[in-house]
N, C-alpha and C positions, 0 to 999 in steps of 0.2 A: 310563097313564104319568104320572107326577106332573108338575105344571107347572113344578117347578124342574129339571126334567131334560130334555135333548133326546134324541130318539130315537137309537138305535144307527146307523141309516143316516145321520142328519145328522151324528152325531159323527164317523163315518168319513169322510164328505165333508169335514168340517171339518179332520180330521187330514191328509188328502191336501192341502188347501189350506195348512194350517200347515207341513207338512214341505217343501213346495215353496218356501216363502220364510223358513225360519228365518233370523232376522236375524244370528245369529252363527255358528252351526254346526248343520247340519240334524240331526245326530245327538246334539247336547248335551242333556242332561236340563234341565229347568226348574231354575234357581237357587233355593236358598232365599231368599225375599224378605228384603231388607235393611231394618233399621229397624222390624221387627215381630217380637213374641215369641210371638205367638199366631196360630194359623191361623184363618180365617174359619169360622164354624158354618155348618152345612148350611142352604142357602137364602140365605146371604150375610149373615145378621145375626149380629153377635157379641153374646154376653150383655150386655144392658143393665145399666147401673149403677143404683142406687138409685131405681127408679121412672122412669128417663129412657129415652131412646132411643139406641141406638148405631147410627151408620151406618159401613159399611165401604167404604173407598175403594182402588182399585187404580190405579196409573199407573207409567209408566216415566220420569218427569221428572227423576230424579236424587236424589241424597242430600245430605247437608249439605256435601259438597265441591264441588258445582256451584251456579252463580248460579240455575239453573233450579229444582233441588231446593229451595234455601233459599226461593225465592218461593212455592212451593207449600206448604212447611211453615209459613211465617209466615201464609199466607192460611188454612190450616187452623186455626192458633192463634187468628187473629182471629175466625174464625167460632164456634169452641168457646167463647171468651170472651164472645161477645156472644149466644149461645144456651145458656143454663144447662141447659135440659131435653134437649139433644142432645149427643152427643159424637161426632165424626168421628174414626174410627180409620184413618189412612192408611197404606197399605203400598206401599212402592216395589219394584218388580220390574223387573229390567234389561230394556232395550229388546228385546234378542234373546229374552227368555223370555216377556213378557207375552202374546203372541198364544197360545202353546201352554198357558200356564197357564189362560187364559180357556177354551180348548177343553176341557182336561182337567176344569176346574172345572165346566163346563156338563154333561159327562157324569156326573160324580159328585154334581152337586146341590151343590156347594160353591163359590159365586160371592159377590163383593161386592154391595153395594147400587149402587154407582155406580163407573164406570171411565172413564179418559181413554184414548182410542183414536187412534192414527193415522189421519187422515181418509180415506185411500184403502182402509182395512180396514173402514170403517163398514158399508157395504152387505153385506160378506161376513158380518159378525156378525149384521146384520138378517136376511139371508136364512136363517141357521142357527136363528133364532128365540131368540137370546141376549139381545136388547135389547128394551126395553119401547116400545111404540108410544105416542108422547106428542103425537100429532097434536091431540087435543082439547084438552089443556092449552095447547098452543102457541097454538091458535086463541083461547082465552079469555085468555091473556096479551096477545096482540095486538101483540107486538114482532117477530115474525119478519121482517117487511119491513125492519127496521132493519139488516139484516146485508148485507154484499157477497154477491152471487149466488153466486160459486164456492164459499166456504166453506159457505154455507147449503145449497146443492145437495148438498153431500157428506153431509149428514145424512139425505138423502130416499132411501127405497128403495120401489119401486112406489107411488109417490105418497103414502106415509106418512112421518111425521117420526120419527126414532129418536134425536135428540140435539140439542145446542145447540153451535156452534162455540166452542172454548176460545180458540184463538188462530190467527193465520195467520203465515206466514213465506214467504221466497222466497230464492233464490240470487242473488248479485252477485259481481263480481270485486273481489278485494283486492289491493293492492300495497304493497310495502315501499318508502317513499320513499328510504331510504338506498341502494337499488340503483336505483331508476328514475330518480331526479334526477340523479346523476352521469353516467348513461347517455343522458339526454336522451330517456327514453322516456315517452310519454303513454299513459294508459289506451287499450288497443286497442278500436276501435270496430267492427271487422269481422274475419273469420277471417284475412284476409291479414296484418293488423296484429298479430293474436294470435300468428301463427306467427313473425312478425319479432321481436316483442317477447321471445317465449319464448327464441329463439335468441340474441338480444343479451344477455339477462340470465342465460344459462346459463354458469357459470365455475366450474372446480374442482369442489368437492363440491356446489355450489349449483345446483339446477335452475331453469329459467325459471319453471315454473308447476307447481302440484300441484292435484290433484282426487282425488276418492274414486271408485275403481272396484271396491270390494270387492263380493263375491258376497252382497250383502244388498240390501234396499231403498235403502239409501243410495248404493249405486253406481248403481242405475237412476234414482234421484232426481237424481243429478248429470249423468247423460248424456241424459235425455229432453229438456231444454231445447235441446240441440244439434240433436236430431231436429227439434223444432219450428221452429227457426230456418230450416230449410231449406223450410218451408212443407208438410212432409210430417207424418204421424201414424203411429200403429201399425198402422192398417189398410193403409197404403201404405209400410210399412217397407222392402219390397224395391223400391226405386226409387233413381234416382240421388241423391236427396237423403238417403235413409236410408243408402246406402252411403257418402256423402261425410261424413255426421255420424260414422260409425264410423271412417272412414279418418283423419279428423282426429286423434282420439285415438291411433290406431296410429301415425301418422306422428310425433306429439309424442314418444311413447315411443321408437320406432325411431331418431329422429334425436338422442336423447339430451337433449331439452329438458324431458322429464317423466320421473320415475323409474318404472321397472316395478314399484316397491313400491306403486304405487297400487292394484294388484289386491288387496291385504291392507289398505289403509289405510281407517279410518273417517273421518268428516268431522273428528272430534276429532283423529285422527292427522295430517290434512292441516294443521290449525291448529298442531299442534306443529311440523311441518316449517317453516311459515311463521315462527313465533315463534322458532324456533332458526336462523333465517337459511339454511335448506336449501332454501327455495323463495322466489323473489322475488315471485311472485304465487300467488293461490289462488282457488279458487271455494268460497264457504262462505256461511252463513246469520247472521241477525242475532243468534242466541243466542250467538255468539262475541264480540259486542261487550263485555258485562260481563266476560267471561273475560280478554280482552286488556287491558281497562283495569286489571283486578285483578292479573293474573299478569305483565303486560309492560307497565307504565306508561310506560317510556321508549321503546317501540317506535314509531317513526314511520311510521304507515300510514294509508292511506285507502281508500276504495271507489269503484266506478263500476258503471253498469249493465253487464251482459254484452254482450260483442261481438255484433252481428247478422250474419246471412248475407242470406238474402232478406227476413227481417223480425226484429224483436227478440222476445225470448222469455225466459221464466224459468219456474219451476215453483212452483205453490201447495203449500207444505207447511203443517203445523200439525195440531192435534188437535181432536177433538171430545169433549164429556162426555156420556155416556149413563147412563141408568137401566137397571139389569139386570132383566130381565122377571121373575125369581123373587124380587124384593125384598119383604119383608113390611112395608116402611116407604115405600110409594111417596109419600105426601103429604110426608113429611120430606125425601126425596130430591128431589123436585121443587122444594121450597122452597130447598134447597141450591143446585140448578142456577141458579135465577133470582136468588138472592142474589149468587152469583158474577158475574153479568151487570150488576149495578148498577154505574153507571159509575165511582163512586169506588173500589169493591172491584176491578173489572176493571183499571182504569188502574194502580192500585198494583201489582197482580200482573204485569201485562205489562211494566211499566218495569223492574221488578226482575228479571224473567226474560229481558229482551232480546227480547221478542216484539212482533209487530205485532198491531193489533186486526182481528178479523174484523167487528166492529160498526162499520158505516160512520159512524154518528153520533158515534162516539168518535175517528174517524181524523182529524178536524179539530182535536183538542185540541193545544195547543202543544208536548206531549210528542212528538209525531210530525211537526210542521210546522217547528219552529224549529232543531232539531238537524240540521246538514247531512248527517251520516251516515245519520240515520233517514230523511231526505228522499229519498236516494238509493233506499233499500229501498222506500219508499212509491211512488216513481216506477217502480221495476221491477216492484212488484206489479201495476201497470196492465196488464202483458202476461204476467202470470203465469198459466199454464194448470193447471187441476185434473186429477187423475188420475181422472176419472170414466168407468172402463171396466168398471163393473158389478162383481158379486160374484165374478167369476173373476179379478179384477185380481191377486190374490197370484200365481196361476199364470202370468199374462201377465208379471208383473215378473220372475218366475223365468226365463222364457224370454229376456227381455232381458239378465239378469245373465249367463246362459250364453254368450250371444252375445258380450258384452263380454269375458268371461274368455278365450274361445277365440280371438278376433281379436287382442286386445291382447298376449296372452302369445305369439302366433305360431303357435298350434296349428292354426288354420284360416285360409285367406285370408278377406278381408273379405266377398266376395261369397257365399262358401259359408256363412259364419256368418249372414249376413243371410237367405239363402234359408231356412235351417234354422229360424231363429227365426220368420220369417213363416209357416211352415208350422205351428208350434206355436201361434202367437198368433191367427191368423184364426179357428179355430173357437171360441176363448174369447171373442171380442168380442161385445157385445151385439148382437143382430139389428137 
């Protein structure tokens, strides 16, 4: 078997994982990548230009219509301008298609040189042999200890390092002051206050709060913090706390304080509801900051940490950058990875994208300590929990998504949905 292809068994295992968590629709074919006119050559290396090296790069970070996509595109341009012997060709692939595209490319031997991956999926791709082991270069680099433990640990599989954190994010609560201030509503600090605020702010076509419950990782991403707020975890989902966390969302919908449309809403859709005055509060991440500043400059909004129950909690989101094992240009790919981590380059990119640093030594920069909105996110990040549930996490997430859909839609009682989800999740958790 060639080194740039994974075995049929591993491919089928990966397809099982991928189809379990297709982020948009489990039967949807991979979309034609936007922003690229040429498919990568076998082994991930596009045809190099006159004596130079071309590195191919895949990510789902957005196109020219998003702040995230623009930040990536500007960073790639900066790298190309400063490295005349190397050309980075970046391909944007929609979030819902990148996982499947990587799995299909691994089976066919057609992969990029580098990729940006959602951090909970990192160990899955490492276990399938898609990613290059960069443990030794990391040790020689000597900067692995400069990162926050959560993001750094997400790049580790079986004691080996398979990437470098690209960014971090977490969820907080957002509120529209045009609605909260006249009603005398302060940001809720616990679940009782959340219920009361959502009820008081619901009026006419406007719901009190919006969250994403879509059957993708976005839905699980939004709900898991509420489970952790109870002091429980996925190993103890079938518990009073697990049932309470799901019942909270069910009650908000059934009482009319949150739209049943959340079952189809992405986090971008939630933002649109908030911007259009159809939701007085929302749960969302820092990537929406540049979007709201650009698209809704007159909207009077603010943020606060998520309400607590037994404890405060949020979820650690973000991406990692990895080198694909089959690359023919490992040294150039490694140099690209560490160039991106140079403080000046990393700060410029993160600020433009509305992301938080995984690099602890950068987190004390004024960009993340003087802005009151960013400060809330940095404070929330202190209790943000990573999804370190091993290589079976995509299947675990799918079980959570199915549970949410069944209970919130009213198809199953909360206790039944929780019991069924626990039965699926328990054998998938790391021993």
